[in-house]
N, CA, C and O atoms as a GROMACS GRO file, in nm:
protein
  424
    1UNK      N    1   8.941   9.923   8.190
    1UNK     CA    2   8.844   9.958   8.170
    1UNK      C    3   8.690  10.005   8.259
    1UNK      O    4   8.639   9.905   8.309
    2UNK      N    5   8.634  10.097   8.279
    2UNK     CA    6   8.546  10.110   8.348
    2UNK      C    7   8.415  10.151   8.250
    2UNK      O    8   8.421  10.204   8.139
    3UNK      N    9   8.266  10.102   8.343
    3UNK     CA   10   8.149  10.197   8.313
    3UNK      C   11   8.089  10.206   8.403
    3UNK      O   12   8.059  10.137   8.500
    4UNK      N   13   8.054  10.381   8.335
    4UNK     CA   14   7.969  10.441   8.441
    4UNK      C   15   7.841  10.463   8.404
    4UNK      O   16   7.811  10.495   8.289
    5UNK      N   17   7.750  10.448   8.505
    5UNK     CA   18   7.626  10.463   8.523
    5UNK      C   19   7.567  10.587   8.538
    5UNK      O   20   7.512  10.591   8.648
    6UNK      N   21   7.552  10.696   8.472
    6UNK     CA   22   7.478  10.833   8.549
    6UNK      C   23   7.362  10.803   8.567
    6UNK      O   24   7.274  10.766   8.489
    7UNK      N   25   7.368  10.829   8.723
    7UNK     CA   26   7.267  10.850   8.816
    7UNK      C   27   7.264  10.968   8.888
    7UNK      O   28   7.312  11.063   8.826
    8UNK      N   29   7.211  10.997   9.028
    8UNK     CA   30   7.205  11.092   9.107
    8UNK      C   31   7.353  11.154   9.141
    8UNK      O   32   7.390  11.271   9.146
    9UNK      N   33   7.431  11.018   9.165
    9UNK     CA   34   7.574  10.981   9.162
    9UNK      C   35   7.641  10.889   9.039
    9UNK      O   36   7.585  10.812   8.961
   10UNK      N   37   7.811  10.936   9.053
   10UNK     CA   38   7.869  10.840   8.965
   10UNK      C   39   7.891  10.687   8.995
   10UNK      O   40   7.958  10.668   9.096
   11UNK      N   41   7.862  10.609   8.950
   11UNK     CA   42   7.878  10.456   9.030
   11UNK      C   43   7.941  10.413   8.930
   11UNK      O   44   7.935  10.453   8.814
   12UNK      N   45   8.010  10.324   8.980
   12UNK     CA   46   8.133  10.209   8.854
   12UNK      C   47   8.010  10.068   8.885
   12UNK      O   48   7.985  10.015   8.993
   13UNK      N   49   7.958  10.041   8.762
   13UNK     CA   50   7.920   9.922   8.748
   13UNK      C   51   8.005   9.791   8.726
   13UNK      O   52   7.985   9.677   8.768
   14UNK      N   53   8.103   9.840   8.651
   14UNK     CA   54   8.206   9.706   8.632
   14UNK      C   55   8.342   9.789   8.607
   14UNK      O   56   8.367   9.908   8.591
   15UNK      N   57   8.416   9.671   8.613
   15UNK     CA   58   8.557   9.685   8.576
   15UNK      C   59   8.627   9.545   8.511
   15UNK      O   60   8.600   9.435   8.560
   16UNK      N   61   8.703   9.556   8.415
   16UNK     CA   62   8.767   9.474   8.330
   16UNK      C   63   8.906   9.413   8.338
   16UNK      O   64   8.969   9.407   8.232
   17UNK      N   65   8.967   9.365   8.456
   17UNK     CA   66   9.123   9.322   8.459
   17UNK      C   67   9.122   9.192   8.362
   17UNK      O   68   9.031   9.114   8.337
   18UNK      N   69   9.258   9.196   8.315
   18UNK     CA   70   9.297   9.063   8.205
   18UNK      C   71   9.218   9.009   8.137
   18UNK      O   72   9.234   8.890   8.114
   19UNK      N   73   9.090   9.087   8.074
   19UNK     CA   74   8.981   9.048   7.954
   19UNK      C   75   8.891   8.972   8.081
   19UNK      O   76   8.818   8.887   8.031
   20UNK      N   77   8.879   8.976   8.206
   20UNK     CA   78   8.794   8.950   8.303
   20UNK      C   79   8.702   9.076   8.305
   20UNK      O   80   8.764   9.182   8.316
   21UNK      N   81   8.542   9.088   8.296
   21UNK     CA   82   8.488   9.162   8.337
   21UNK      C   83   8.468   9.151   8.497
   21UNK      O   84   8.479   9.038   8.544
   22UNK      N   85   8.437   9.272   8.598
   22UNK     CA   86   8.447   9.219   8.703
   22UNK      C   87   8.294   9.330   8.747
   22UNK      O   88   8.279   9.449   8.716
   23UNK      N   89   8.206   9.249   8.817
   23UNK     CA   90   8.088   9.309   8.839
   23UNK      C   91   8.022   9.276   8.952
   23UNK      O   92   8.077   9.174   8.997
   24UNK      N   93   7.909   9.318   9.041
   24UNK     CA   94   7.862   9.310   9.163
   24UNK      C   95   7.977   9.392   9.299
   24UNK      O   96   8.100   9.391   9.301
   25UNK      N   97   7.898   9.442   9.381
   25UNK     CA   98   7.917   9.532   9.480
   25UNK      C   99   8.085   9.473   9.528
   25UNK      O  100   8.188   9.535   9.504
   26UNK      N  101   8.076   9.348   9.595
   26UNK     CA  102   8.132   9.243   9.633
   26UNK      C  103   8.286   9.219   9.569
   26UNK      O  104   8.404   9.252   9.583
   27UNK      N  105   8.211   9.148   9.501
   27UNK     CA  106   8.370   9.146   9.375
   27UNK      C  107   8.437   9.301   9.309
   27UNK      O  108   8.537   9.293   9.238
   28UNK      N  109   8.390   9.406   9.332
   28UNK     CA  110   8.450   9.527   9.282
   28UNK      C  111   8.493   9.581   9.370
   28UNK      O  112   8.599   9.640   9.348
   29UNK      N  113   8.426   9.590   9.536
   29UNK     CA  114   8.486   9.636   9.656
   29UNK      C  115   8.651   9.537   9.693
   29UNK      O  116   8.746   9.600   9.740
   30UNK      N  117   8.662   9.394   9.665
   30UNK     CA  118   8.754   9.284   9.667
   30UNK      C  119   8.875   9.346   9.575
   30UNK      O  120   8.992   9.371   9.606
   31UNK      N  121   8.798   9.362   9.437
   31UNK     CA  122   8.893   9.381   9.330
   31UNK      C  123   8.956   9.536   9.375
   31UNK      O  124   9.066   9.566   9.330
   32UNK      N  125   8.905   9.608   9.440
   32UNK     CA  126   8.951   9.791   9.453
   32UNK      C  127   9.078   9.773   9.542
   32UNK      O  128   9.190   9.822   9.532
   33UNK      N  129   8.997   9.650   9.674
   33UNK     CA  130   9.098   9.671   9.839
   33UNK      C  131   9.220   9.596   9.777
   33UNK      O  132   9.325   9.624   9.834
   34UNK      N  133   9.234   9.468   9.629
   34UNK     CA  134   9.401   9.399   9.649
   34UNK      C  135   9.472   9.520   9.542
   34UNK      O  136   9.589   9.558   9.556
   35UNK      N  137   9.366   9.579   9.418
   35UNK     CA  138   9.468   9.683   9.357
   35UNK      C  139   9.550   9.786   9.391
   35UNK      O  140   9.652   9.836   9.342
   36UNK      N  141   9.432   9.823   9.558
   36UNK     CA  142   9.565   9.959   9.594
   36UNK      C  143   9.635   9.905   9.726
   36UNK      O  144   9.726   9.963   9.785
   37UNK      N  145   9.570   9.765   9.768
   37UNK     CA  146   9.679   9.689   9.839
   37UNK      C  147   9.835   9.666   9.792
   37UNK      O  148   9.940   9.713   9.837
   38UNK      N  149   9.816   9.595   9.708
   38UNK     CA  150   9.911   9.593   9.591
   38UNK      C  151   9.979   9.722   9.562
   38UNK      O  152  10.101   9.734   9.573
   39UNK      N  153   9.896   9.825   9.523
   39UNK     CA  154  10.009  10.008   9.450
   39UNK      C  155  10.050  10.053   9.610
   39UNK      O  156  10.147  10.129   9.615
   40UNK      N  157   9.984  10.016   9.750
   40UNK     CA  158  10.060  10.086   9.829
   40UNK      C  159  10.067  10.006   9.926
   40UNK      O  160  10.093  10.057  10.036
   41UNK      N  161  10.051   9.881   9.921
   41UNK     CA  162  10.095   9.780  10.050
   41UNK      C  163  10.250   9.822  10.119
   41UNK      O  164  10.311   9.928  10.111
   42UNK      N  165  10.286   9.695  10.189
   42UNK     CA  166  10.409   9.732  10.281
   42UNK      C  167  10.562   9.767  10.153
   42UNK      O  168  10.604   9.704  10.056
   43UNK      N  169  10.588   9.841  10.192
   43UNK     CA  170  10.710   9.882  10.100
   43UNK      C  171  10.789   9.760  10.111
   43UNK      O  172  10.796   9.677  10.202
   44UNK      N  173  10.849   9.767   9.992
   44UNK     CA  174  11.022   9.658   9.979
   44UNK      C  175  11.103   9.670  10.092
   44UNK      O  176  11.134   9.784  10.128
   45UNK      N  177  11.136   9.584  10.147
   45UNK     CA  178  11.245   9.609  10.241
   45UNK      C  179  11.408   9.605  10.176
   45UNK      O  180  11.441   9.506  10.112
   46UNK      N  181  11.462   9.669  10.187
   46UNK     CA  182  11.629   9.712  10.081
   46UNK      C  183  11.690   9.660  10.264
   46UNK      O  184  11.660   9.670  10.383
   47UNK      N  185  11.783   9.610  10.177
   47UNK     CA  186  11.926   9.590  10.283
   47UNK      C  187  12.053   9.674  10.289
   47UNK      O  188  12.145   9.645  10.366
   48UNK      N  189  12.056   9.753  10.228
   48UNK     CA  190  12.128   9.890  10.245
   48UNK      C  191  12.109   9.977  10.384
   48UNK      O  192  12.009  10.042  10.415
   49UNK      N  193  12.258   9.958  10.477
   49UNK     CA  194  12.323   9.991  10.564
   49UNK      C  195  12.370  10.128  10.523
   49UNK      O  196  12.357  10.159  10.405
   50UNK      N  197  12.419  10.206  10.603
   50UNK     CA  198  12.473  10.322  10.638
   50UNK      C  199  12.554  10.335  10.749
   50UNK      O  200  12.518  10.330  10.867
   51UNK      N  201  12.676  10.354  10.700
   51UNK     CA  202  12.758  10.365  10.892
   51UNK      C  203  12.677  10.500  10.969
   51UNK      O  204  12.648  10.578  10.878
   52UNK      N  205  12.646  10.537  11.057
   52UNK     CA  206  12.614  10.632  11.120
   52UNK      C  207  12.721  10.743  11.171
   52UNK      O  208  12.691  10.836  11.247
   53UNK      N  209  12.822  10.725  11.129
   53UNK     CA  210  12.934  10.794  11.214
   53UNK      C  211  12.974  10.873  11.138
   53UNK      O  212  13.024  10.978  11.177
   54UNK      N  213  12.961  10.841  11.004
   54UNK     CA  214  13.032  10.958  10.874
   54UNK      C  215  12.874  11.115  10.890
   54UNK      O  216  12.847  11.187  10.794
   55UNK      N  217  12.800  11.126  11.027
   55UNK     CA  218  12.744  11.244  11.026
   55UNK      C  219  12.783  11.284  11.115
   55UNK      O  220  12.731  11.393  11.139
   56UNK      N  221  12.859  11.251  11.194
   56UNK     CA  222  12.936  11.278  11.310
   56UNK      C  223  12.982  11.386  11.325
   56UNK      O  224  12.931  11.456  11.412
   57UNK      N  225  13.093  11.439  11.246
   57UNK     CA  226  13.148  11.554  11.205
   57UNK      C  227  13.060  11.681  11.090
   57UNK      O  228  13.109  11.794  11.091
   58UNK      N  229  12.961  11.661  11.018
   58UNK     CA  230  12.879  11.726  10.959
   58UNK      C  231  12.826  11.835  11.067
   58UNK      O  232  12.795  11.831  11.186
   59UNK      N  233  12.831  11.955  10.942
   59UNK     CA  234  12.743  12.042  11.078
   59UNK      C  235  12.600  12.022  11.045
   59UNK      O  236  12.542  11.972  10.949
   60UNK      N  237  12.561  12.078  11.156
   60UNK     CA  238  12.412  12.068  11.187
   60UNK      C  239  12.368  12.196  11.226
   60UNK      O  240  12.443  12.285  11.265
   61UNK      N  241  12.219  12.206  11.214
   61UNK     CA  242  12.127  12.281  11.245
   61UNK      C  243  12.155  12.314  11.385
   61UNK      O  244  12.220  12.228  11.444
   62UNK      N  245  12.119  12.424  11.457
   62UNK     CA  246  12.129  12.459  11.567
   62UNK      C  247  11.961  12.477  11.613
   62UNK      O  248  11.872  12.528  11.545
   63UNK      N  249  11.950  12.413  11.761
   63UNK     CA  250  11.798  12.393  11.786
   63UNK      C  251  11.695  12.537  11.786
   63UNK      O  252  11.573  12.533  11.772
   64UNK      N  253  11.763  12.639  11.802
   64UNK     CA  254  11.710  12.788  11.759
   64UNK      C  255  11.657  12.773  11.625
   64UNK      O  256  11.539  12.776  11.592
   65UNK      N  257  11.779  12.755  11.540
   65UNK     CA  258  11.720  12.766  11.371
   65UNK      C  259  11.620  12.651  11.358
   65UNK      O  260  11.520  12.656  11.287
   66UNK      N  261  11.659  12.543  11.436
   66UNK     CA  262  11.496  12.424  11.369
   66UNK      C  263  11.384  12.455  11.425
   66UNK      O  264  11.278  12.397  11.399
   67UNK      N  265  11.394  12.536  11.498
   67UNK     CA  266  11.304  12.598  11.556
   67UNK      C  267  11.203  12.676  11.468
   67UNK      O  268  11.090  12.644  11.431
   68UNK      N  269  11.286  12.803  11.440
   68UNK     CA  270  11.260  12.892  11.349
   68UNK      C  271  11.251  12.850  11.196
   68UNK      O  272  11.196  12.926  11.116
   69UNK      N  273  11.321  12.698  11.146
   69UNK     CA  274  11.270  12.651  11.012
   69UNK      C  275  11.144  12.571  11.036
   69UNK      O  276  11.063  12.554  10.945
   70UNK      N  277  11.129  12.527  11.143
   70UNK     CA  278  11.009  12.437  11.099
   70UNK      C  279  10.858  12.536  11.207
   70UNK      O  280  10.763  12.474  11.256
   71UNK      N  281  10.870  12.638  11.216
   71UNK     CA  282  10.743  12.717  11.243
   71UNK      C  283  10.652  12.756  11.105
   71UNK      O  284  10.691  12.790  10.993
   72UNK      N  285  10.512  12.738  11.162
   72UNK     CA  286  10.460  12.809  11.023
   72UNK      C  287  10.517  12.960  10.953
   72UNK      O  288  10.600  13.040  10.995
   73UNK      N  289  10.456  12.958  10.864
   73UNK     CA  290  10.482  13.050  10.719
   73UNK      C  291  10.387  13.199  10.813
   73UNK      O  292  10.282  13.203  10.876
   74UNK      N  293  10.468  13.281  10.786
   74UNK     CA  294  10.412  13.437  10.819
   74UNK      C  295  10.356  13.506  10.715
   74UNK      O  296  10.417  13.523  10.609
   75UNK      N  297  10.203  13.565  10.744
   75UNK     CA  298  10.156  13.608  10.628
   75UNK      C  299  10.258  13.729  10.617
   75UNK      O  300  10.250  13.728  10.494
   76UNK      N  301  10.342  13.829  10.640
   76UNK     CA  302  10.399  13.910  10.578
   76UNK      C  303  10.562  13.821  10.484
   76UNK      O  304  10.620  13.868  10.386
   77UNK      N  305  10.592  13.715  10.542
   77UNK     CA  306  10.667  13.701  10.473
   77UNK      C  307  10.617  13.609  10.297
   77UNK      O  308  10.687  13.614  10.196
   78UNK      N  309  10.457  13.522  10.312
   78UNK     CA  310  10.435  13.510  10.154
   78UNK      C  311  10.401  13.653  10.087
   78UNK      O  312  10.422  13.666   9.966
   79UNK      N  313  10.361  13.737  10.145
   79UNK     CA  314  10.333  13.870  10.068
   79UNK      C  315  10.495  13.894  10.030
   79UNK      O  316  10.508  13.869   9.910
   80UNK      N  317  10.598  13.926  10.078
   80UNK     CA  318  10.723  13.976  10.063
   80UNK      C  319  10.766  13.895   9.914
   80UNK      O  320  10.782  13.947   9.804
   81UNK      N  321  10.778  13.752   9.951
   81UNK     CA  322  10.829  13.678   9.868
   81UNK      C  323  10.714  13.664   9.698
   81UNK      O  324  10.772  13.631   9.595
   82UNK      N  325  10.586  13.688   9.696
   82UNK     CA  326  10.524  13.691   9.602
   82UNK      C  327  10.519  13.827   9.527
   82UNK      O  328  10.478  13.838   9.411
   83UNK      N  329  10.577  13.964   9.626
   83UNK     CA  330  10.599  14.046   9.604
   83UNK      C  331  10.727  14.072   9.446
   83UNK      O  332  10.708  14.132   9.340
   84UNK      N  333  10.874  13.981   9.507
   84UNK     CA  334  10.963  13.965   9.487
   84UNK      C  335  10.917  13.881   9.341
   84UNK      O  336  11.003  13.916   9.261
   85UNK      N  337  10.863  13.830   9.302
   85UNK     CA  338  10.787  13.754   9.156
   85UNK      C  339  10.775  13.815   9.071
   85UNK      O  340  10.706  13.908   9.112
   86UNK      N  341  10.799  13.835   8.943
   86UNK     CA  342  10.768  13.882   8.808
   86UNK      C  343  10.622  13.848   8.813
   86UNK      O  344  10.589  13.732   8.837
   87UNK      N  345  10.534  13.942   8.791
   87UNK     CA  346  10.422  13.993   8.794
   87UNK      C  347  10.364  13.937   8.691
   87UNK      O  348  10.251  13.889   8.703
   88UNK      N  349  10.444  13.934   8.551
   88UNK     CA  350  10.363  13.851   8.433
   88UNK      C  351  10.365  13.717   8.453
   88UNK      O  352  10.292  13.648   8.383
   89UNK      N  353  10.430  13.671   8.529
   89UNK     CA  354  10.435  13.503   8.572
   89UNK      C  355  10.290  13.447   8.599
   89UNK      O  356  10.211  13.506   8.672
   90UNK      N  357  10.262  13.340   8.541
   90UNK     CA  358  10.162  13.274   8.578
   90UNK      C  359  10.192  13.172   8.680
   90UNK      O  360  10.311  13.141   8.681
   91UNK      N  361  10.108  13.104   8.778
   91UNK     CA  362  10.125  12.983   8.900
   91UNK      C  363  10.039  12.856   8.798
   91UNK      O  364   9.917  12.872   8.783
   92UNK      N  365  10.097  12.755   8.741
   92UNK     CA  366  10.012  12.712   8.673
   92UNK      C  367   9.936  12.602   8.738
   92UNK      O  368   9.840  12.543   8.689
   93UNK      N  369   9.999  12.580   8.869
   93UNK     CA  370   9.940  12.481   8.961
   93UNK      C  371   9.728  12.557   9.023
   93UNK      O  372   9.640  12.493   9.079
   94UNK      N  373   9.727  12.689   8.981
   94UNK     CA  374   9.630  12.727   8.997
   94UNK      C  375   9.577  12.840   8.882
   94UNK      O  376   9.463  12.886   8.890
   95UNK      N  377   9.643  12.869   8.808
   95UNK     CA  378   9.607  12.909   8.672
   95UNK      C  379   9.579  13.065   8.670
   95UNK      O  380   9.551  13.103   8.557
   96UNK      N  381   9.579  13.136   8.738
   96UNK     CA  382   9.567  13.293   8.755
   96UNK      C  383   9.713  13.343   8.782
   96UNK      O  384   9.803  13.268   8.820
   97UNK      N  385   9.727  13.470   8.758
   97UNK     CA  386   9.835  13.546   8.729
   97UNK      C  387   9.918  13.589   8.834
   97UNK      O  388   9.855  13.639   8.928
   98UNK      N  389   9.997  13.585   8.842
   98UNK     CA  390  10.078  13.711   9.009
   98UNK      C  391  10.013  13.865   9.009
   98UNK      O  392  10.014  13.951   9.097
   99UNK      N  393   9.973  13.867   8.917
   99UNK     CA  394   9.923  14.028   8.911
   99UNK      C  395   9.786  14.015   8.989
   99UNK      O  396   9.746  14.114   9.049
  100UNK      N  397   9.722  13.913   8.991
  100UNK     CA  398   9.578  13.910   9.034
  100UNK      C  399   9.593  13.877   9.208
  100UNK      O  400   9.511  13.918   9.291
  101UNK      N  401   9.734  13.781   9.246
  101UNK     CA  402   9.714  13.780   9.412
  101UNK      C  403   9.815  13.939   9.447
  101UNK      O  404   9.809  13.950   9.570
  102UNK      N  405   9.886  14.038   9.400
  102UNK     CA  406   9.947  14.126   9.432
  102UNK      C  407   9.824  14.207   9.440
  102UNK      O  408   9.833  14.267   9.547
  103UNK      N  409   9.734  14.233   9.392
  103UNK     CA  410   9.619  14.383   9.377
  103UNK      C  411   9.514  14.285   9.527
  103UNK      O  412   9.469  14.351   9.621
  104UNK      N  413   9.497  14.166   9.522
  104UNK     CA  414   9.420  14.116   9.633
  104UNK      C  415   9.518  14.109   9.758
  104UNK      O  416   9.473  14.082   9.869
  105UNK      N  417   9.631  14.129   9.741
  105UNK     CA  418   9.715  14.162   9.855
  105UNK      C  419   9.753  14.261   9.930
  105UNK      O  420   9.811  14.243  10.037
  106UNK      N  421   9.723  14.379   9.883
  106UNK     CA  422   9.741  14.503   9.913
  106UNK      C  423   9.661  14.526  10.026
  106UNK      O  424   9.659  14.638  10.077
   0.00000   0.00000   0.00000
């Protein structure tokens, strides 16, 4: 649970963990550091081993194809993909209908 104090900036003045209230800048900083260290800390090491020889006979992308795949998208490629999409669809991520981009991209 967080308490927010409305000032010019939003500030966290206290947090609650396991029924304990955490207050004070130093304690809040320590708690946040501990929380995110646990959340994003060192990944767990797994003992799974894969035999690298299984990839020896697998088809691979040529150096030239890899360069083509790794280059930035060109404006014409983006426009072509956009024009192939159904105009009535809406892109959920940005909440605009595709027709908006098709008109703006002419």
